[in-house]
C-alpha positions in Angstrom: 5.7 -4.0 0.8 5.1 -2.6 4.4 5.1 -5.1 7.0 3.5 -4.4 10.4 2.7 -6.5 13.6 -0.6 -6.2 15.2 -1.8 -6.6 18.7 -3.0 -9.8 17.7 0.3 -12.2 18.1 -1.2 -14.6 15.5 -1.7 -11.9 12.7 0.8 -10.0 10.6 -0.3 -7.3 8.3 1.2 -6.2 4.9 0.4 -3.6 2.7 1.6 -3.7 -0.7 1.1 -1.4 -4.1 0.4 -3.0 -7.2 0.4 -1.0 -10.5 -2.3 -3.2 -11.9 -5.2 -5.4 -10.6 -3.5 -8.5 -12.2 -0.2 -7.7 -10.3 -2.3 -7.4 -7.1 -3.7 -10.8 -7.9 -0.4 -12.3 -8.4 0.3 -10.9 -5.1 -2.3 -12.3 -3.2 -1.8 -15.8 -5.0 1.9 -15.9 -4.0 1.0 -15.3 -0.2 -1.8 -17.3 0.0 0.4 -20.4 -1.6 2.4 -20.2 1.7 1.7 -23.1 3.9 2.0 -21.0 7.1 -0.5 -18.4 5.6 -4.1 -19.1 7.0 -6.1 -16.5 4.9 -5.3 -13.4 2.7 -7.7 -10.4 2.6 -7.4 -8.0 -0.3 -8.6 -4.4 -0.9 -8.6 -2.4 -4.1 -8.3 1.6 -3.9 -10.0 2.7 -6.8 -8.9 6.6 -6.9 -7.4 8.8 -4.4 -7.7 12.6 -3.8 -4.7 15.0 -3.0 -5.5 17.6 -0.9 -3.1 20.7 -1.5 -1.2 22.1 1.9 0.8 24.9 2.7 3.8 22.4 2.1 3.1 21.7 -1.4 2.9 25.5 -2.2 6.3 26.0 -0.6 7.9 23.1 -2.8 6.5 24.3 -5.8 7.4 28.1 -5.2 11.0 27.2 -4.2 11.0 24.8 -7.3 10.2 27.7 -9.9 13.0 29.7 -8.2 15.6 27.1 -8.8 
């Protein structure tokens, strides 16, 4: 889990990765259960796209040589 402070002194931002939506719901429920938490907003990333760069090619080429 990643924690970040925002420019709003009363807010704390959290980022977390969960392998399933059930695990995500459990995390949200646990955070929401804390009495000092006023609200929780969750976002779900459905898919992602990796764009290959020159760094990816270098790693792949060097791995073949090893």
